[in-house]
Backbone bond lengths (Angstrom), bond angles and torsions (degrees), N, CA, C in turn:
res aa  C-N    CA-C-N  psi(-1)  N-CA   C-N-CA  omega(-1)  CA-C   N-CA-C  phi
1 M - - - 1.464 - - 1.542 109.27 -
2 E 1.307 115.26 135.60 1.472 119.84 176.29 1.511 108.68 -147.30
3 L 1.347 115.65 154.42 1.418 120.68 176.37 1.543 109.29 -64.86
4 C 1.328 115.92 144.03 1.460 120.06 177.93 1.509 110.10 -130.05
5 E 1.290 118.05 177.36 1.454 124.05 -177.26 1.536 110.31 -56.75
6 F 1.292 115.76 130.86 1.476 121.91 -179.37 1.543 108.56 -73.17
7 V 1.334 113.61 135.71 1.482 120.72 177.61 1.512 108.23 -117.87
8 D 1.313 117.27 120.48 1.431 121.22 179.02 1.517 110.94 -67.50
9 C 1.344 116.66 136.35 1.460 121.43 -178.57 1.530 113.23 -54.75
10 Q 1.313 115.63 -34.66 1.464 119.16 -178.75 1.530 110.86 -67.03
11 E 1.338 116.66 -24.59 1.466 120.49 -177.45 1.531 111.53 -99.70
12 C 1.338 117.19 0.10 1.454 120.48 -178.37 1.516 110.45 -71.93
13 K 1.338 119.62 123.97 1.428 123.85 -176.44 1.533 112.26 -69.00
14 K 1.315 117.52 -20.53 1.465 121.09 -176.65 1.515 113.23 -103.48
15 R 1.330 118.65 2.89 1.466 120.36 -174.24 1.519 111.73 -59.70
16 H 1.356 117.41 -39.06 1.453 120.08 -176.14 1.522 112.25 -74.13
17 E 1.328 116.62 -8.02 1.450 120.91 176.29 1.516 111.35 -104.51
18 S 1.333 116.51 -1.49 1.461 121.64 -173.84 1.514 110.48 -97.07
19 V 1.347 114.34 175.19 1.477 122.36 179.03 1.534 110.12 -64.25
20 F 1.339 117.87 -19.75 1.436 121.25 -176.12 1.527 114.76 -94.26
21 A 1.322 116.38 9.78 1.474 121.14 -174.99 1.536 112.99 -58.90
22 A 1.326 115.79 -32.68 1.484 119.86 -173.15 1.545 113.20 -92.99
23 L 1.336 117.79 3.54 1.444 118.41 -177.28 1.554 111.73 -67.42
24 S 1.318 115.02 146.27 1.464 119.27 178.07 1.543 107.98 -73.04
25 P 1.353 117.20 162.30 1.490 118.91 179.83 1.521 112.54 -56.77
26 N 1.304 118.24 -37.06 1.472 120.72 179.39 1.530 112.15 -67.48
27 D 1.328 115.77 -43.50 1.462 120.80 177.81 1.531 111.73 -65.15
28 L 1.349 114.39 -38.77 1.433 118.86 179.66 1.519 110.63 -66.64
29 H 1.324 116.79 -36.29 1.445 121.83 175.96 1.525 111.74 -64.29
30 E 1.324 116.60 -40.74 1.474 121.35 176.96 1.534 110.98 -61.46
31 L 1.338 115.60 -44.99 1.461 119.88 177.26 1.511 111.40 -61.84
32 N 1.316 115.82 -43.19 1.466 121.35 -176.48 1.528 111.79 -64.29
33 E 1.322 116.19 -36.93 1.454 122.22 -178.73 1.525 111.06 -70.77
34 A 1.311 117.02 -30.25 1.486 120.98 -172.24 1.527 113.37 -93.70
35 K 1.309 119.16 -20.31 1.455 120.90 -171.98 1.502 113.16 -79.72
36 T 1.344 114.34 161.58 1.472 121.96 175.72 1.523 107.42 -131.59
37 C 1.321 117.98 141.87 1.455 122.60 -178.96 1.530 111.15 -103.79
38 Y 1.325 115.89 132.36 1.483 121.05 -177.88 1.514 109.74 -127.97
39 R 1.352 113.30 155.04 1.467 121.18 172.99 1.531 108.02 -112.78
40 F 1.311 115.72 131.50 1.481 121.53 176.63 1.522 110.11 -115.94
41 S 1.286 115.47 132.76 1.482 120.09 179.42 1.515 110.21 -77.71
42 K 1.330 116.72 162.63 1.479 121.84 176.84 1.514 110.26 -56.59
43 G 1.325 117.21 127.95 1.474 123.78 179.27 1.517 114.61 87.44
44 E 1.353 116.96 -3.06 1.449 120.43 -178.45 1.547 110.54 -85.30
45 A 1.328 115.83 141.66 1.468 120.82 -178.12 1.533 109.44 -83.42
46 V 1.335 114.93 132.08 1.455 121.80 173.93 1.541 108.73 -82.79
47 F 1.315 115.81 -43.23 1.452 122.30 171.87 1.535 108.88 -146.64
48 N 1.316 115.16 158.06 1.474 119.55 -173.66 1.540 111.61 -118.43
49 E 1.332 113.50 140.28 1.444 121.10 175.13 1.549 110.48 -54.47
50 G 1.323 115.81 131.08 1.461 120.71 177.41 1.549 112.98 96.61
51 S 1.325 118.65 -8.14 1.445 120.34 177.99 1.524 110.50 -99.65
52 Y 1.335 115.70 161.26 1.460 119.89 -179.76 1.529 110.14 -89.12
53 P 1.337 117.53 140.17 1.482 119.91 178.92 1.517 112.09 -72.33
54 R 1.314 115.82 143.09 1.445 122.13 175.07 1.516 112.08 -109.01
55 G 1.339 115.16 -3.31 1.466 118.67 179.77 1.518 110.41 174.21
56 L 1.299 115.48 -173.98 1.444 122.38 179.38 1.538 109.88 -104.81
57 Y 1.334 115.56 141.73 1.457 120.90 174.82 1.510 110.46 -105.34
58 C 1.319 116.15 135.80 1.464 120.96 175.25 1.525 106.06 -121.86
59 V 1.330 116.42 127.36 1.454 121.10 -176.05 1.538 110.55 -76.70
60 L 1.285 114.56 115.66 1.490 121.27 178.25 1.517 109.86 -83.99
61 E 1.339 115.91 -41.38 1.450 120.92 -177.51 1.518 109.41 -159.97
62 G 1.317 117.14 137.94 1.458 119.44 174.97 1.528 113.29 121.22
63 K 1.313 114.07 -172.86 1.488 121.15 179.36 1.499 107.93 -134.68
64 L 1.354 115.87 138.74 1.458 120.59 -176.98 1.526 109.15 -139.70
65 K 1.311 116.07 159.84 1.444 123.31 174.29 1.492 111.60 -121.43
66 V 1.341 116.69 144.50 1.448 121.94 175.23 1.523 105.13 -107.67
67 V 1.322 118.03 122.50 1.452 122.35 -171.58 1.516 111.53 -128.87
68 R 1.323 113.92 153.49 1.464 120.52 174.38 1.540 107.78 -127.34
69 M 1.287 116.86 139.45 1.454 122.78 -176.94 1.527 110.52 -97.92
70 S 1.325 116.37 134.39 1.468 122.10 175.53 1.538 108.77 -77.72
71 P 1.339 119.24 163.98 1.464 121.43 175.34 1.533 112.72 -55.93
72 E 1.344 116.64 -27.06 1.464 121.03 178.64 1.518 113.28 -83.41
73 G 1.333 115.80 -3.75 1.458 119.04 179.94 1.491 115.93 91.23
74 K 1.364 117.23 9.66 1.459 120.17 179.23 1.525 109.48 -85.75
75 E 1.298 115.55 138.25 1.459 122.69 -177.03 1.531 110.33 -88.84
76 Q 1.289 116.27 133.00 1.486 122.06 174.09 1.513 107.99 -119.49
77 I 1.327 115.96 119.91 1.470 120.83 177.21 1.527 108.92 -80.95
78 V 1.319 115.97 119.30 1.486 120.44 -177.36 1.533 111.57 -105.07
79 H 1.325 117.13 -16.27 1.474 118.44 -178.11 1.531 108.54 -161.05
80 L 1.323 115.25 150.17 1.468 122.19 175.12 1.538 108.21 -120.82
81 A 1.313 117.06 133.66 1.460 120.28 -177.34 1.514 111.06 -116.20
82 K 1.324 115.61 151.43 1.469 123.14 179.65 1.532 108.96 -138.04
83 S 1.317 115.86 -178.89 1.454 121.58 -179.06 1.533 111.00 -55.40
84 G 1.328 116.06 133.58 1.461 121.81 179.77 1.520 113.96 95.96
85 D 1.331 117.56 -15.10 1.468 120.91 -176.67 1.543 111.72 -80.82
86 A 1.309 116.65 149.67 1.452 123.25 173.83 1.525 108.30 -96.80
87 M 1.332 117.40 143.77 1.472 120.52 -179.55 1.510 110.45 -130.59
88 G 1.341 114.21 140.80 1.461 120.06 174.65 1.519 114.19 83.76
89 Y 1.304 119.85 16.18 1.461 121.08 -175.77 1.516 113.12 -76.44
90 R 1.352 118.94 -29.47 1.468 120.15 -176.74 1.522 109.77 -65.22
91 A 1.303 117.97 -48.91 1.457 121.25 179.29 1.532 111.51 -64.74
92 L 1.316 115.07 -36.35 1.471 119.42 -179.92 1.509 112.06 -64.29
93 L 1.326 117.22 -47.05 1.456 121.81 -176.77 1.549 112.07 -74.45
94 S 1.338 116.92 -28.87 1.457 119.93 179.89 1.526 112.46 -90.30
95 N 1.338 115.49 -3.71 1.470 121.95 -178.40 1.537 111.18 54.78
96 E 1.349 114.78 46.64 1.439 122.18 179.32 1.530 109.81 -121.92
97 K 1.296 115.69 172.11 1.460 121.13 174.34 1.541 108.92 -73.29
98 Y 1.319 116.43 155.63 1.454 119.60 175.29 1.515 108.83 -62.54
99 S 1.318 117.87 133.26 1.459 122.89 175.99 1.520 110.53 -89.71
100 C 1.308 117.06 -10.53 1.470 122.51 -178.60 1.538 108.50 -141.06
101 S 1.304 114.43 171.20 1.461 122.04 176.63 1.551 108.58 -111.17
102 G 1.304 116.64 146.24 1.454 121.75 174.18 1.493 109.00 -107.67
103 I 1.334 116.88 125.37 1.471 121.29 -174.29 1.524 110.77 -131.84
104 A 1.318 115.70 136.47 1.470 120.11 179.66 1.540 110.68 -73.62
105 I 1.333 116.46 128.66 1.454 122.99 175.73 1.528 109.44 -81.20
106 E 1.310 114.99 -31.63 1.448 121.62 177.01 1.540 106.72 -143.69
107 T 1.326 117.86 170.12 1.446 119.55 177.61 1.534 108.89 -54.31
108 S 1.336 115.30 127.18 1.465 120.08 -172.82 1.538 110.62 -137.17
109 R 1.317 114.33 152.05 1.469 119.22 174.30 1.532 110.06 -115.57
110 L 1.325 115.47 132.39 1.463 119.79 -178.89 1.527 110.14 -131.44
111 C 1.336 115.11 149.03 1.463 120.55 172.04 1.509 109.10 -100.12
112 H 1.318 115.98 136.43 1.471 122.60 179.70 1.529 109.56 -109.20
113 I 1.328 115.83 120.34 1.466 122.05 177.81 1.514 108.89 -104.16
114 P 1.318 120.04 118.75 1.479 121.37 -178.47 1.533 112.48 -53.50
115 K 1.308 115.47 147.01 1.480 123.59 -176.61 1.525 111.33 -52.65
116 S 1.346 117.99 -49.09 1.453 120.97 -175.46 1.527 112.32 -63.15
117 V 1.329 115.32 -38.25 1.471 119.96 179.34 1.534 111.31 -68.27
118 F 1.308 115.16 -45.03 1.478 118.42 179.24 1.523 111.97 -63.29
119 L 1.324 118.04 -47.15 1.458 120.55 -179.02 1.541 111.34 -62.84
120 N 1.314 116.24 -36.18 1.481 121.01 177.48 1.523 109.20 -64.15
121 L 1.337 117.68 -41.19 1.486 120.79 179.36 1.503 110.83 -65.81
122 V 1.319 118.25 -38.07 1.463 122.41 178.96 1.532 109.08 -63.29
123 E 1.307 117.39 -41.48 1.465 121.47 179.47 1.546 112.29 -67.63
124 K 1.320 116.97 -35.22 1.448 121.04 -176.02 1.532 113.00 -83.75
125 S 1.298 117.39 -28.96 1.467 121.44 -173.43 1.515 113.21 -110.13
126 P 1.323 118.90 104.77 1.476 121.53 176.38 1.520 112.33 -59.73
127 K 1.341 117.94 -33.14 1.455 121.12 -179.97 1.516 109.96 -68.17
128 L 1.310 118.24 -41.45 1.459 121.35 177.01 1.506 110.85 -65.25
129 A 1.328 117.93 -42.79 1.470 121.53 178.22 1.519 110.47 -62.19
130 K 1.328 117.92 -40.23 1.464 121.15 178.43 1.536 110.40 -65.22
131 E 1.307 116.44 -38.68 1.460 120.48 -179.78 1.537 110.80 -67.26
132 M 1.341 116.00 -35.61 1.459 119.58 177.02 1.535 109.64 -65.22
133 L 1.343 117.20 -41.59 1.456 119.21 177.75 1.519 111.91 -62.15
134 R 1.347 115.32 -38.99 1.482 118.44 177.91 1.513 110.35 -62.15
135 M 1.329 116.86 -42.58 1.475 120.78 -179.36 1.512 109.91 -64.48
136 F 1.340 118.67 -40.79 1.453 121.30 177.05 1.534 110.13 -59.58
137 S 1.354 116.80 -42.67 1.448 121.18 -177.33 1.534 109.89 -65.41
138 V 1.313 117.76 -42.61 1.454 121.19 177.58 1.505 110.66 -62.87
139 E 1.331 116.66 -44.10 1.479 121.51 179.43 1.513 111.94 -59.42
140 L 1.353 115.94 -41.47 1.461 120.65 178.40 1.502 111.29 -64.86
141 R 1.345 117.50 -43.76 1.458 120.36 -179.69 1.545 110.71 -62.56
142 I 1.314 117.60 -42.71 1.437 121.34 178.82 1.547 111.22 -64.84
143 A 1.355 116.21 -39.90 1.452 119.07 178.59 1.519 111.56 -65.24
144 E 1.323 117.07 -39.45 1.468 121.09 176.89 1.530 111.20 -61.98
145 K 1.330 115.59 -43.82 1.468 120.47 178.72 1.524 111.87 -62.63
146 N 1.317 115.75 -44.11 1.470 120.50 -179.06 1.517 111.44 -61.46
147 I 1.324 116.76 -43.38 1.461 121.19 179.24 1.531 111.20 -61.76
148 T 1.352 115.83 -43.94 1.432 121.59 179.48 1.554 110.62 -65.42
149 D 1.334 115.54 -45.30 1.450 119.59 -179.22 1.542 112.93 -60.89
150 L 1.323 115.77 -44.62 1.481 119.20 178.43 1.513 112.74 -61.91
151 A 1.308 116.20 -31.63 1.464 120.14 -178.44 1.526 112.59 -83.76
152 L 1.323 118.89 -30.54 1.442 119.97 -168.71 1.553 115.89 -118.13
153 L 1.307 118.45 -29.08 1.450 119.64 -174.93 1.511 113.79 -82.82
154 P 1.326 119.18 144.02 1.469 121.55 174.19 1.536 108.97 -68.77
155 V 1.302 115.99 157.99 1.478 119.38 -170.59 1.530 111.84 -65.27
156 R 1.374 118.26 -36.10 1.460 117.84 179.86 1.507 112.20 -63.13
157 Q 1.322 116.33 -36.61 1.479 118.67 178.13 1.520 111.38 -69.16
158 R 1.322 117.27 -36.94 1.473 120.45 177.58 1.564 110.90 -64.88
159 I 1.319 116.80 -38.87 1.473 119.40 -178.55 1.543 109.53 -72.23
160 T 1.327 119.36 -42.23 1.448 121.13 177.85 1.528 110.69 -63.17
161 Q 1.305 116.41 -38.43 1.497 118.88 176.58 1.523 109.96 -66.59
162 A 1.327 117.44 -35.31 1.473 120.32 178.41 1.522 110.61 -63.91
163 L 1.327 117.83 -41.82 1.461 120.74 177.84 1.503 112.25 -63.21
164 I 1.348 115.77 -38.90 1.471 119.30 177.66 1.528 110.07 -68.10
165 L 1.331 116.85 -36.85 1.476 121.04 176.82 1.512 110.05 -60.38
166 L 1.331 116.80 -44.99 1.465 121.21 -179.41 1.528 111.05 -62.44
167 K 1.329 115.14 -40.81 1.448 119.03 177.53 1.527 112.85 -63.84
168 E 1.366 114.66 -44.63 1.481 118.94 -178.76 1.537 110.92 -68.19
169 R 1.311 114.98 -33.12 1.463 120.21 -175.99 1.531 112.22 -76.28
170 Y 1.336 116.07 -42.35 1.464 119.39 -172.36 1.533 113.57 -119.28
171 G 1.326 117.53 -7.20 1.456 120.45 178.23 1.524 113.20 73.21
172 F 1.360 113.93 -169.08 1.439 120.52 -179.99 1.517 110.95 -103.41
173 K 1.344 116.91 162.00 1.443 121.24 169.92 1.527 108.37 -76.73
174 E 1.362 116.04 -172.39 1.449 119.80 -173.66 1.524 114.10 -62.67
175 D 1.339 116.67 -22.17 1.462 118.07 179.51 1.518 112.41 -78.35
176 N 1.337 116.77 -3.68 1.473 123.27 175.07 1.513 112.64 66.13
177 C 1.326 118.68 23.60 1.451 120.51 174.83 1.546 114.73 -149.83
178 T 1.326 116.74 -15.94 1.447 121.12 176.66 1.528 109.33 -89.84
179 I 1.346 116.58 123.48 1.488 121.38 -178.88 1.517 109.92 -60.28
180 N 1.318 116.67 131.56 1.487 121.97 -171.20 1.547 111.60 -84.35
181 I 1.322 116.43 48.67 1.439 121.96 172.39 1.519 106.63 -159.98
182 V 1.324 115.82 143.11 1.452 121.04 179.97 1.507 108.93 -111.21
183 L 1.341 115.45 114.96 1.444 122.26 178.03 1.528 109.56 -120.40
184 S 1.315 116.15 146.10 1.466 119.49 174.21 1.517 111.06 -71.23
185 R 1.307 118.03 164.94 1.470 120.36 175.50 1.524 109.93 -61.77
186 E 1.313 116.20 -34.90 1.481 121.56 178.75 1.526 109.39 -63.33
187 E 1.312 117.82 -41.73 1.459 121.40 -179.21 1.545 111.44 -68.53
188 I 1.330 116.43 -38.40 1.480 119.99 175.25 1.516 109.20 -62.76
189 A 1.328 116.67 -41.46 1.481 120.46 177.41 1.511 109.91 -62.17
190 N 1.343 117.27 -42.95 1.470 120.47 -178.67 1.525 111.71 -67.25
191 L 1.281 116.07 -32.26 1.475 121.14 177.57 1.513 110.65 -70.41
192 S 1.338 116.59 -31.05 1.458 122.16 -175.82 1.526 113.85 -97.06
193 G 1.330 116.70 -4.62 1.462 119.70 179.60 1.516 112.90 71.21
194 T 1.356 117.20 40.81 1.468 119.99 178.74 1.515 108.70 -139.62
195 T 1.322 117.99 -171.51 1.460 122.84 -179.80 1.502 109.52 -92.91
196 R 1.322 114.57 160.66 1.481 119.81 179.27 1.522 110.88 -61.15
197 E 1.341 116.12 -41.42 1.447 120.66 -178.13 1.520 111.27 -62.52
198 T 1.319 116.99 -42.01 1.447 121.36 179.64 1.540 110.84 -66.75
199 A 1.334 115.21 -42.28 1.455 119.43 178.92 1.520 111.36 -61.16
200 I 1.327 118.09 -42.72 1.464 122.63 177.66 1.516 110.21 -60.28
201 R 1.336 116.24 -42.80 1.462 121.10 -178.17 1.534 111.66 -64.96
202 V 1.330 116.65 -42.64 1.470 121.06 179.81 1.539 109.67 -68.25
203 L 1.300 117.22 -44.61 1.475 121.21 -179.81 1.528 110.56 -63.01
204 S 1.326 117.00 -38.35 1.462 120.81 177.20 1.543 110.45 -64.67
205 D 1.322 116.01 -39.16 1.454 120.27 178.20 1.528 111.30 -64.78
206 L 1.343 115.94 -42.09 1.471 119.61 177.63 1.506 110.73 -64.43
207 S 1.334 117.59 -34.16 1.446 121.98 177.28 1.539 110.46 -67.83
208 D 1.338 116.33 -43.41 1.453 120.73 179.39 1.530 111.05 -62.33
209 R 1.350 116.90 -31.36 1.448 120.82 -179.89 1.540 112.12 -85.14
210 N 1.350 115.53 4.04 1.468 121.71 -179.16 1.530 113.90 60.72
211 V 1.332 114.25 30.85 1.463 119.97 174.49 1.510 109.16 -86.95
212 I 1.316 117.18 -38.47 1.456 123.26 176.54 1.533 109.84 -132.16
213 E 1.318 114.67 166.58 1.461 120.56 171.86 1.514 107.64 -133.22
214 M 1.293 117.82 134.95 1.455 123.59 -176.72 1.520 109.90 -113.46
215 K 1.333 114.97 125.30 1.484 122.01 172.81 1.530 108.10 -127.50
216 A 1.333 113.80 107.14 1.463 120.78 -171.79 1.531 107.76 57.40
217 K 1.334 118.87 -121.23 1.459 121.82 179.79 1.525 112.80 -94.29
218 A 1.322 116.31 -8.23 1.459 121.13 -179.54 1.524 110.83 -77.28
219 I 1.329 116.51 141.80 1.461 121.38 179.78 1.522 109.18 -124.40
220 K 1.342 115.16 123.53 1.463 122.61 -178.90 1.537 106.60 -107.77
221 I 1.317 116.30 127.47 1.442 121.90 177.47 1.553 108.58 -88.18
222 L 1.317 116.39 112.51 1.475 122.00 -178.08 1.515 112.37 -88.73
223 N 1.328 116.25 -32.42 1.466 120.16 -177.05 1.533 108.01 -137.43
224 Y 1.336 114.80 85.89 1.474 119.60 -175.20 1.541 111.96 -65.38
225 K 1.326 115.65 -37.61 1.490 120.10 178.59 1.534 110.08 -58.67
226 K 1.301 115.15 -46.49 1.479 119.02 -179.70 1.516 111.61 -65.77
227 L 1.322 115.91 -38.04 1.476 119.39 177.61 1.500 110.51 -61.59
228 V 1.325 118.97 -43.79 1.458 121.51 178.39 1.541 110.67 -63.19
229 E 1.316 117.11 -40.39 1.457 120.56 177.37 1.526 111.90 -60.29
230 M 1.313 115.48 -41.92 1.482 120.53 -179.20 1.535 110.91 -70.54
231 A 1.355 114.65 -31.11 1.467 118.24 178.37 1.535 111.72 -78.70
232 E 1.344 115.85 -14.92 1.464 123.61 -178.58 1.524 110.31 55.01
233 I 1.334 113.66 53.57 1.466 120.92 176.26 1.544 106.72 -104.90
234 Y 1.312 116.02 123.00 1.465 121.70 -178.40 1.521 109.44 -127.17
235 D 1.335 115.78 145.10 1.471 121.16 176.28 1.531 110.24 -71.18
């Protein structure tokens, strides 16, 4: 972690998509004056499971994963973050230790808002408090789905759903078919709740069926309609 170039909140391209979109000019100025901007290298921890939060992180640029470790040391990816996302708010608002760790998937820049400043803004701004409640509700819905999926869905369906999640979360590269994030096979397995060997086998099968194409760690979706059918995702 190192200090990086300060970015004014008013100039942030993702502010209107963030939890702070509804802040008044005065509150935004208060946040801007208190925050610090940091750069995290690939694989570096932003916060660690078991430690107490000292503030809120807002992703300025980059991609990150929120992970929890099993007693056996296996990593489970519980959330993926992108530009504009807030990180670490649950532990901060509940005054508890982090239940997960936040790790940079690629070089990322984040803004850190001190705990006292953030909590003061939540108390002063009903719109911010309402947005935090909405985020908690979404987080709970996703957690409930993940628990159900791990218990009931076959592994191929979980992996195809994971690929669609990555596409929806980060989009495609300029070719409009390569998922705009690079994850190892181990990370895809951790996201899907399976083993690396099983993930490789399922991905190879999808490649053989011409649903996806794999080049090193990059994954290109060749037949998105078929992938959705295999994932059994319906509106």
